[in-house]
C-alpha positions in Angstrom: -17.0 137.9 66.8 -19.4 136.9 64.0 -19.4 133.9 61.7 -18.6 134.3 58.1 -22.3 133.7 57.2 -23.5 136.7 59.3 -24.2 139.7 57.3 -23.0 143.0 58.9 -24.8 146.2 58.0 -23.7 149.8 58.9 -25.4 153.1 58.6 -24.6 156.6 59.5 -27.0 156.7 62.5 -25.6 153.9 64.6 -23.1 151.1 65.1 -22.8 147.9 63.1 -25.5 145.3 63.7 -26.3 141.8 62.5 -29.1 141.5 60.0 -31.0 139.1 62.3 -30.9 141.7 65.1 -34.1 143.8 65.8 -31.9 146.9 65.5 -31.5 146.1 61.8 -35.2 146.3 61.1 -36.3 149.2 58.9 -38.1 150.8 61.8 -35.2 150.5 64.2 -32.6 151.8 61.7 -34.6 154.9 60.8 -34.6 156.0 64.5 -32.1 158.2 66.3 -29.7 156.0 68.3 -30.9 157.3 71.6 -34.5 156.6 70.7 -34.0 153.0 69.7 -33.9 151.6 73.3 -37.2 153.2 74.1 -38.7 151.8 70.9 -37.5 148.3 71.7 -38.9 148.5 75.3 -42.3 149.7 73.9 -42.3 146.8 71.3 -41.5 144.3 74.0 -44.3 145.6 76.2 -46.7 145.3 73.3 -45.6 141.7 72.6 -46.0 140.9 76.3 -49.5 142.3 76.6 -50.8 140.7 73.4 -50.5 137.2 74.8 -53.9 135.6 75.7 -52.0 133.2 78.0 -50.5 136.0 80.1 -53.9 137.8 80.3 -55.5 134.5 81.5 -52.8 134.0 84.1 -53.3 137.6 85.4 -57.1 137.1 85.8 -56.4 133.8 87.6 -54.0 135.5 90.0 -56.5 138.2 90.7 -59.3 135.7 91.4 -57.0 133.7 93.7 -55.9 136.8 95.5 -59.6 137.8 96.1 -60.4 134.3 97.3 -57.6 134.5 99.9 -58.4 138.0 101.1 -62.1 137.2 101.5 -61.2 134.4 103.9 -59.0 136.5 106.2 -59.8 139.0 108.9 -59.4 141.7 106.2 -62.8 140.7 104.8 -64.9 143.6 106.3 -62.6 146.2 105.0 -62.3 144.5 101.6 -66.0 144.3 101.2 -66.6 147.9 102.4 -64.0 149.2 99.9 -66.0 147.8 97.0 -69.5 148.6 98.3 -69.1 151.9 100.2 -66.7 153.8 98.1 -69.1 156.2 96.3 -68.2 157.4 92.8 -71.5 159.3 92.4 -71.8 162.9 91.3 -74.5 165.6 91.4 -75.8 167.7 88.6 -78.6 169.8 90.1 -81.3 167.4 91.3 -79.7 164.6 89.3 -77.4 162.8 91.8 -76.8 159.2 91.0 -74.9 157.0 93.4 -72.4 154.5 92.0 -70.3 152.3 94.3 -66.9 151.2 93.1 -68.2 147.7 92.5 -71.1 149.0 90.4 -68.6 151.2 88.5 -66.6 148.1 87.6 -69.6 145.9 86.8 -71.6 148.6 85.0 -69.1 150.9 83.4 -65.8 149.2 83.0 -67.5 145.9 81.9 -69.3 147.9 79.3 -65.9 148.6 77.8 -65.2 144.9 77.9 -68.5 144.3 76.1 -67.5 147.0 73.6 -64.4 144.9 72.8 -66.6 141.7 72.5 -68.9 143.7 70.2 -65.9 144.6 68.0 -64.9 140.9 67.8 -68.5 140.0 66.9 -68.5 142.7 64.1 -65.2 141.5 62.8 -66.5 137.9 62.5 -69.7 139.2 60.8 -67.7 141.4 58.4 -64.6 139.3 57.6 -64.5 136.2 59.8 -66.1 132.8 60.0 -69.6 134.3 60.6 -69.5 135.9 57.1 -69.7 132.4 55.4 -73.1 130.9 56.4 -72.0 127.3 55.9 -68.8 127.7 57.9 -70.5 129.8 60.5 -73.3 127.3 61.1 -71.0 124.8 62.9 -69.7 127.0 65.7 -73.1 128.9 66.0 -75.1 125.7 66.5 -72.3 124.4 68.8 -72.7 127.5 70.9 -76.5 127.2 70.9 -76.2 123.6 72.1 -73.6 124.7 74.6 -76.1 127.3 75.9 -79.3 125.2 75.9 -78.1 122.0 77.6 -76.5 123.6 80.7 -79.6 125.7 81.2 -81.7 122.6 81.1 -79.4 120.8 83.5 -79.6 123.7 85.9 -83.4 123.8 85.6 -83.7 120.0 86.1 -81.7 120.3 89.4 -83.4 123.5 90.6 -87.1 123.1 89.5 -89.2 124.1 92.5 -86.2 125.2 94.6 -86.9 128.9 94.3 -83.6 129.5 92.5 -84.8 128.9 89.0 -83.7 132.4 87.9 -80.1 131.2 87.9 -80.5 129.1 84.7 -78.5 131.7 82.7 -75.4 131.3 84.9 -73.9 128.1 83.3 -74.8 129.1 79.8 -71.8 131.3 79.0 -68.2 130.4 78.7 -65.1 132.7 79.0 -63.4 133.6 75.7 -60.2 134.8 77.3 -59.6 131.7 79.4 -60.6 129.3 76.6 -58.2 130.9 74.1 -55.5 131.3 76.7 -55.6 127.6 77.6 -55.6 126.6 73.9 -52.6 128.9 73.4 -50.6 126.7 75.8 -50.6 124.0 73.2 -49.0 126.3 70.7 -48.6 125.2 67.1 -49.7 121.7 67.7 -53.3 122.9 67.6 -54.7 123.1 64.0 -55.5 126.6 62.8 -59.0 125.5 62.0 -59.6 124.4 65.6 -58.5 127.8 67.0 -60.8 129.5 64.5 -63.7 127.2 65.5 -63.2 127.9 69.2 -62.9 131.7 68.6 -66.1 131.8 66.6 -67.9 129.5 69.0 -67.0 131.7 72.0 -68.0 134.8 70.2 -71.4 133.2 69.2 -71.7 132.1 72.8 -71.1 135.7 73.9 -73.9 136.9 71.5 -76.3 134.4 73.1 -75.3 135.5 76.6 -75.8 139.2 75.7 -79.3 138.4 74.4 -80.1 136.5 77.5 -78.9 139.4 79.7 -80.9 141.9 77.7 -84.1 140.0 77.6 -84.2 137.9 80.9 -82.0 139.8 83.3 -83.4 143.3 82.9 -84.8 145.2 85.9 -88.0 147.3 85.7 -88.0 149.1 82.4 -88.1 152.8 82.0 -89.4 153.2 78.5 -88.4 156.8 78.1 -84.7 156.2 78.9 -84.7 153.0 76.7 -86.1 154.9 73.8 -83.5 157.6 74.3 -80.7 154.9 74.2 -82.1 153.4 71.0 -82.4 156.8 69.4 -78.7 157.4 70.2 -77.9 154.0 68.7 -79.8 155.0 65.5 -77.7 158.2 65.6 -74.5 156.2 65.7 -75.7 154.2 62.7 -76.6 157.4 60.9 -73.1 158.9 61.3 -71.7 155.6 60.1 -73.8 155.9 56.9 -72.5 159.5 56.6 -69.0 158.2 56.5 -67.8 159.6 59.7 -64.5 157.8 60.5 -63.3 159.7 63.6 -63.7 157.7 66.8 -64.6 160.6 69.1 -68.2 161.1 67.9 -68.9 157.4 68.5 -67.3 157.6 71.9 -69.5 160.6 73.0 -72.6 158.9 71.7 -71.6 155.7 73.5 -71.2 157.5 76.8 -74.7 159.0 76.4 -76.1 155.5 75.4 -74.5 154.1 78.5 -76.3 156.6 80.8 -79.6 156.0 79.0 -79.4 152.2 79.3 -78.2 152.5 83.0 -81.3 154.5 83.9 -83.6 152.4 81.7 -83.3 149.2 83.6 -81.6 147.3 80.7 -78.1 146.4 81.8 -75.8 149.2 80.8 -73.2 146.9 79.3 -75.5 146.4 76.3 -74.5 149.9 75.2 -71.0 148.7 74.6 -72.2 146.0 72.2 -74.5 148.3 70.3 -71.8 150.9 70.0 -69.4 148.4 68.5 -71.9 147.4 65.8 -72.2 151.1 64.7 -68.4 151.7 64.3 -67.2 151.6 60.7 -65.2 148.6 59.6 -64.0 150.0 56.3 -60.9 152.0 55.5 -61.2 155.6 54.2 -58.4 154.9 51.7 -58.6 152.8 48.5 -56.0 150.3 49.8 -55.2 149.0 46.3 -54.0 152.5 45.3 -52.1 153.2 48.6 -48.7 151.7 47.7 -48.4 153.8 44.6 -49.5 157.0 46.4 -47.0 156.4 49.2 -44.2 155.7 46.8 -44.9 158.9 44.9 -45.2 160.9 48.1 -42.0 159.5 49.5 -40.1 160.6 46.3 -41.6 164.1 46.6 -40.6 164.3 50.3 -37.1 163.1 49.4 -36.8 166.0 46.9 -37.7 168.5 49.6 -35.1 167.3 52.2 -32.2 169.6 52.7 -29.4 167.8 54.6 -27.7 171.0 55.5 -30.7 172.4 57.5 -31.8 171.6 61.1 -34.8 169.4 61.4 -37.1 172.1 62.8 -36.8 174.3 59.7 -37.5 171.6 57.2 -41.1 172.9 56.8 -41.9 171.5 53.3 -40.2 168.1 54.1 -42.0 167.7 57.4 -45.3 168.7 55.7 -44.9 165.9 53.3 -44.2 163.5 56.1 -47.2 164.7 58.0 -49.4 164.1 55.0 -48.0 160.6 54.7 -48.8 160.0 58.4 -52.3 161.4 58.0 -53.2 159.1 55.1 -51.6 156.1 56.9 -53.9 156.7 59.9 -56.9 157.1 57.6 -56.0 153.7 56.0 -56.7 151.9 59.3 -60.4 151.1 59.7 -61.9 152.7 62.9 -62.9 149.2 64.2 -59.3 148.1 64.0 -57.9 151.3 65.7 -60.4 151.0 68.6 -59.7 147.2 69.0 -56.0 147.9 69.2 -56.5 150.6 71.8 -58.8 148.6 74.0 -56.9 145.3 74.1 -54.4 146.2 76.8 -56.7 148.1 79.2 -59.4 145.4 78.9 -57.3 142.3 79.3 -54.7 143.6 81.6 -56.7 146.0 83.8 -60.5 145.7 83.5 -60.9 141.9 83.5 -58.3 141.3 86.3 -60.1 144.1 88.3 -63.4 142.5 87.7 -62.0 139.1 88.8 -60.5 140.7 91.9 -63.7 142.4 92.9 -66.2 139.6 91.9 -64.6 136.2 92.0 -64.2 136.1 95.8 -66.1 133.4 97.8 -66.4 133.5 101.6 -65.7 130.0 102.7 -65.1 130.7 106.4 -68.2 129.8 108.5 -69.8 127.8 105.7 -70.8 124.1 106.2 -68.9 122.2 103.3 -71.8 119.7 103.2 -74.3 122.5 102.8 -72.3 124.0 100.0 -71.9 120.8 97.9 -75.6 119.8 98.4 -77.0 123.2 97.6 -79.2 123.0 94.4 -77.6 126.2 93.0 -74.1 124.8 93.5 -75.1 121.5 91.9 -76.9 123.1 89.1 -74.2 125.5 88.1 -71.4 123.0 88.6 -73.1 120.2 86.6 -74.3 122.7 84.0 -70.8 124.0 83.3 -68.8 120.8 83.7 -71.2 118.3 82.0 -74.0 120.2 80.3 -71.8 122.6 78.4 -69.4 120.0 76.9 -72.4 117.7 76.1 -74.3 120.5 74.4 -71.4 121.7 72.3 -70.3 118.2 71.2 -73.8 116.9 70.4 -74.8 120.0 68.5 -71.6 119.9 66.5 -71.9 116.2 65.8 -75.5 116.6 64.6 -74.6 119.5 62.4 -71.9 117.5 60.6 -74.0 114.3 60.4 -76.9 116.1 58.9 -74.4 117.6 56.4 -75.3 121.1 57.3 -71.6 121.9 57.7 -68.2 120.2 57.9 -65.4 120.0 60.4 -62.6 122.5 59.7 -59.5 121.2 57.9 -57.2 119.2 60.1 -59.7 119.1 63.0 -60.8 115.6 64.4 -63.6 114.6 66.7 -60.9 114.3 69.4 -60.2 118.0 69.0 -63.9 118.8 69.2 -64.2 116.8 72.4 -61.3 118.7 74.0 -62.8 122.1 72.9 -66.2 121.1 74.2 -64.7 120.3 77.6 -63.0 123.7 77.6 -66.4 125.3 77.0 -67.1 124.5 80.7 -64.8 127.3 81.7 -67.4 129.9 82.6 -65.6 132.4 84.8 -66.1 136.1 83.6 -69.5 135.8 81.9 -70.9 133.3 84.4 -69.9 135.4 87.4 -71.4 138.5 85.6 -74.7 136.7 85.1 -74.6 135.5 88.7 -74.6 139.1 90.0 -77.7 139.7 87.9 -79.6 136.5 88.7 -79.3 136.5 92.5 -79.7 139.0 95.3 -78.9 136.9 98.4 -75.2 137.0 99.3 -75.0 133.4 100.3 -76.6 132.2 97.1 -74.2 134.3 95.1 -71.3 132.8 97.0 -72.6 129.3 96.3 -72.9 130.0 92.6 -69.4 131.6 92.4 -67.9 128.6 94.3 -69.5 126.3 91.7 -68.2 128.5 88.8 -64.7 128.5 90.1 -64.6 124.8 90.8 -66.2 123.8 87.4 -64.0 126.2 85.5 -60.8 124.9 87.1 -61.8 121.2 86.4 -63.0 122.0 82.9 -59.8 124.0 82.1 -57.5 121.2 83.3 -59.5 118.4 81.7 -59.9 120.2 78.4 -56.1 120.9 78.2 -55.3 117.3 79.0 -57.7 115.9 76.4 -56.3 118.2 73.7 -52.8 117.4 74.6 -53.5 113.7 74.5 -55.1 114.1 71.1 -52.2 116.1 69.7 -49.7 113.7 71.1 -51.4 110.7 69.5 -51.6 112.5 66.2 -47.9 113.3 66.3 -47.1 109.7 67.2 -49.2 108.5 64.3 -47.6 111.0 61.9 -44.1 109.9 63.0 -45.0 106.2 62.6 -46.4 106.9 59.1 -43.3 108.7 58.1 -41.1 105.9 59.4 -43.2 103.3 57.5 -43.0 105.3 54.3 -39.2 105.6 54.8 -38.9 101.8 55.3 -40.9 101.2 52.1 -38.6 103.6 50.1 -35.5 101.8 51.4 -36.8 98.4 50.5 
């Protein structure tokens, strides 16, 4: 039974429904009744997988699972699975060998870096990085958040023989940071979410440059030149207004091979490819509504209700043309970002965490772990250096009047976000694998990353929740005071 205020709609294709029900949406109502349930399930799946909080939790579960497995008798088999499973191939005398672990770290993570590159290009094209004054605040915050932890690490490890790990505490984790921020929901000002997004993207840009310049193996100039020539080719077809994605994907695969064999880390190919993909629509969007309206009228004239669907050639041709132009209206960078989101956040990153976040604790002396200079340097760099660098750089930028805090954002918010910056996880673990060779040193660094990220995540969340609670209390008190004044 429905109330008198509920509007009931009926159509010939299905039963009655309430106007607030999803089945009454234009998309739902146009579908055949037997297709509607499938469409709803697909929509729910998309809604579920476009949650940064769920993606964060999945990565966390994968990391915990790996940590548990690595400290059980299953360890030898677990390690052998990643290291000994060969995905190599042979093409004449060319027979590269690629373990499953290297496939994840070198190829699948290149797809992750492609998504990061798309986010960077979006910010440069239409986001905060397009406005120099607005962009300066998160960029300088990210620079401070990269420099200070590196200096903290070097201060601890100077002369220890582990100086090459200075890049480990520099980078934070965009997925975890935004996922934790999302837990606070609408209480967080939109300006703070934008600030954190831009800061983490700028932080990723710095990390990518550090990886390319300082964590590159012996260079093979010929392969490097080949990769750069392919990048120039991708830029050229962009200039020639090629909007199909497949030419860029083919060039990207060839770039990945060149960078893999050049000594520069292959994931750089993903970032460069993203910068070459067009960000403009093929359609004049201001003229699109009128065109679609005219085309829809023309299609309606060609529909014959007395004929089966399959023989409605002219009508279906008009619909096909509408669909083709609709696809052309979506910029390639948007189409690729949409297609990559689910596989990256719900498959690649959890798989990376499962294969790389494990730390063997059995047999280790706890005192040796906590007193190791690598452990101390990484832990202190992330937990103390990162927040200090972000907050000081942001404070100086505002005090020098180079930029302003976003609307609705207080210094308490900046303090909370600065603490969240200490969540290193994905990028920090990635740099650890490049910086160190010795397994025990890698284990020490990963243990510090996991510990610092856990503490920073919890502390940052608590700081932000305290700040938002205080602001809500102040707002409620102010409203009550204004109400009392009006009553008097």
